VMD Tcl script that draws the C-alpha trace (Angstrom):
set ca {
  {-209.35 85.80 -88.27}
  {-206.81 86.19 -85.63}
  {-206.06 84.41 -82.72}
  {-203.69 83.94 -79.83}
  {-202.55 81.41 -77.55}
  {-200.36 81.32 -74.34}
  {-197.95 78.20 -74.10}
  {-198.83 75.01 -71.02}
  {-197.56 74.97 -67.88}
  {-193.73 74.50 -67.11}
  {-191.80 73.99 -64.12}
  {-191.22 77.92 -63.63}
  {-195.16 78.25 -63.61}
  {-195.97 75.98 -61.07}
  {-192.88 77.69 -58.95}
  {-194.39 80.73 -59.13}
  {-191.10 81.93 -60.99}
  {-190.56 84.55 -63.99}
  {-189.80 82.96 -66.89}
  {-189.06 85.87 -69.21}
  {-186.35 84.74 -71.96}
  {-185.16 81.70 -70.02}
  {-186.16 78.98 -72.27}
  {-187.89 76.13 -69.97}
  {-189.64 73.28 -71.94}
  {-193.33 72.42 -71.16}
  {-193.95 69.96 -68.26}
  {-196.24 66.64 -68.66}
  {-199.11 68.75 -67.39}
  {-198.60 71.34 -69.56}
  {-198.53 68.87 -72.89}
  {-201.49 67.60 -71.57}
  {-203.12 71.20 -72.09}
  {-202.36 71.60 -75.23}
  {-203.70 68.13 -76.28}
  {-206.86 69.34 -74.66}
  {-206.67 72.69 -76.28}
  {-206.35 70.81 -79.76}
  {-209.15 68.69 -79.33}
  {-211.24 71.46 -77.52}
  {-210.67 73.48 -81.01}
  {-210.67 71.55 -83.12}
  {-213.11 72.66 -85.68}
  {-210.96 76.10 -85.95}
  {-209.32 76.06 -88.91}
  {-205.85 78.16 -89.24}
  {-203.86 78.84 -92.21}
  {-200.76 79.69 -90.43}
  {-199.14 79.71 -87.39}
  {-196.63 82.03 -86.24}
  {-194.58 81.19 -82.97}
  {-192.27 82.14 -80.44}
  {-188.86 79.98 -81.04}
  {-188.74 79.86 -77.41}
  {-189.26 75.94 -76.24}
  {-192.51 76.38 -74.13}
  {-194.42 77.89 -77.10}
  {-192.78 75.79 -79.64}
  {-193.81 73.23 -77.72}
  {-197.25 74.06 -77.32}
  {-198.14 74.81 -81.39}
  {-196.48 71.49 -82.23}
  {-198.98 69.93 -79.79}
  {-201.54 71.78 -80.65}
  {-201.31 71.40 -84.60}
  {-200.36 68.12 -84.84}
  {-202.28 66.38 -87.39}
  {-203.50 69.98 -88.99}
  {-201.58 70.77 -92.39}
  {-201.04 74.69 -90.73}
  {-197.05 75.31 -90.81}
  {-195.47 76.73 -87.82}
  {-193.48 79.80 -88.46}
  {-191.07 81.18 -85.82}
  {-190.37 84.34 -85.79}
  {-187.69 86.12 -82.73}
  {-190.10 89.18 -82.31}
  {-193.07 86.65 -80.56}
  {-190.11 85.82 -77.66}
  {-191.76 86.19 -74.40}
  {-190.76 90.28 -72.49}
  {-187.06 90.02 -71.32}
  {-187.42 90.57 -67.76}
  {-183.40 90.97 -67.40}
  {-181.68 90.19 -63.92}
  {-184.94 89.15 -62.46}
  {-185.47 86.59 -64.55}
  {-186.26 83.31 -61.99}
  {-187.20 85.63 -59.40}
  {-190.14 84.19 -57.54}
  {-193.26 85.63 -56.28}
  {-192.90 88.45 -57.87}
  {-196.72 89.30 -57.81}
  {-196.48 89.22 -54.07}
  {-193.03 90.85 -53.36}
  {-193.12 94.84 -53.68}
  {-189.22 94.90 -53.13}
  {-188.47 93.02 -56.63}
  {-188.02 95.42 -60.04}
  {-191.38 93.57 -61.73}
  {-193.53 94.05 -59.18}
  {-194.75 97.14 -60.20}
  {-194.57 95.52 -63.94}
  {-197.98 93.55 -62.62}
  {-199.26 95.69 -60.36}
  {-199.30 99.01 -61.97}
  {-197.69 98.63 -65.59}
  {-197.55 103.12 -66.20}
  {-195.04 103.02 -63.59}
  {-192.87 100.06 -64.29}
  {-189.39 100.60 -65.01}
  {-187.36 97.93 -66.72}
  {-184.65 96.48 -64.39}
  {-181.41 95.75 -65.62}
  {-180.63 93.69 -69.04}
  {-184.42 93.74 -69.26}
  {-187.06 95.30 -71.80}
  {-189.07 98.38 -71.56}
  {-192.94 98.53 -72.47}
  {-191.30 100.67 -75.52}
  {-189.41 98.19 -77.03}
  {-191.82 95.37 -76.27}
  {-194.44 97.06 -78.47}
  {-192.31 98.39 -80.71}
  {-190.90 94.83 -81.84}
  {-194.27 93.34 -81.33}
  {-196.12 96.16 -83.47}
  {-193.71 95.82 -86.37}
  {-194.72 92.19 -86.44}
  {-198.53 93.30 -86.25}
  {-197.71 95.13 -89.76}
  {-195.44 93.48 -91.33}
  {-196.73 89.88 -91.39}
  {-199.70 89.82 -89.67}
  {-201.49 92.77 -91.16}
  {-200.87 91.21 -94.81}
  {-201.94 87.58 -93.96}
  {-205.39 89.07 -92.45}
  {-205.71 91.44 -96.19}
  {-205.14 87.98 -97.88}
  {-207.86 86.46 -95.92}
  {-205.98 84.29 -93.70}
  {-206.78 82.92 -90.38}
  {-203.91 83.30 -87.89}
  {-202.94 82.09 -85.19}
  {-200.34 83.18 -82.67}
  {-198.93 81.00 -80.06}
  {-196.73 83.14 -77.55}
  {-196.07 84.35 -73.78}
  {-198.59 86.49 -71.42}
  {-196.47 89.77 -71.58}
  {-195.95 89.25 -75.27}
  {-199.34 88.07 -76.24}
  {-200.78 90.99 -74.22}
  {-198.71 93.85 -75.96}
  {-200.71 92.14 -79.00}
  {-204.19 92.55 -77.08}
  {-203.02 96.21 -76.33}
  {-202.52 96.96 -79.63}
  {-205.31 95.15 -81.27}
  {-207.77 96.51 -79.17}
  {-206.33 99.65 -78.57}
  {-205.87 99.73 -74.60}
  {-203.58 102.02 -72.86}
  {-201.14 100.43 -70.55}
  {-202.74 100.58 -67.74}
  {-205.18 97.40 -68.84}
  {-202.09 95.84 -70.17}
  {-203.15 92.74 -68.03}
  {-206.94 92.87 -68.36}
  {-207.14 90.64 -71.31}
  {-206.02 87.64 -68.63}
  {-204.54 85.58 -71.19}
  {-204.94 81.58 -69.85}
  {-202.85 79.15 -70.54}
  {-203.58 76.92 -74.01}
  {-206.74 78.83 -74.39}
  {-207.82 80.48 -77.54}
  {-208.66 84.04 -77.85}
  {-210.40 85.60 -80.92}
  {-208.88 89.02 -81.73}
  {-210.09 89.74 -84.58}
}
mol new
graphics top color blue
foreach p $ca { graphics top sphere $p radius 0.5 }
foreach p [lrange $ca 0 end-1] q [lrange $ca 1 end] { graphics top cylinder $p $q radius 0.2 }
display resetview
């Protein structure tokens, strides 16, 4: 089986700031979310957890898997999508003037702003991770958990489910909710 989970809440989440690669820790509410998820999904077993090295994902995985014998392995290919000069921007979902507005509202027309990652780059790195790491683990019969971020997780969902870019956000990945992909 293959599962994914998105990290818990951060200060920037609550302030509607675009986090991207900025390494923001969980807040207490985010830690509680991970603890509650650990209880909610305690019957689901995982042989291995692959995780983004960013602290908000790392903390979520560590809290979620506390007391289990599931190893947590970090991979840079699971970092959140880089938003370049737009990281830290507020209210990007409402502000049509921000370069990342189209990322969320019309992904097929998104043009990466200065220093940001394109969809092609995001899909290339997560695709190589799926092919080189996840597929062999699944072929060995392992139950795999990936703990990451909204855009990064959405790229994995799109690739696993063969979704077009127009449907990039269709999975609606909620924080600390386990999603079974395979």
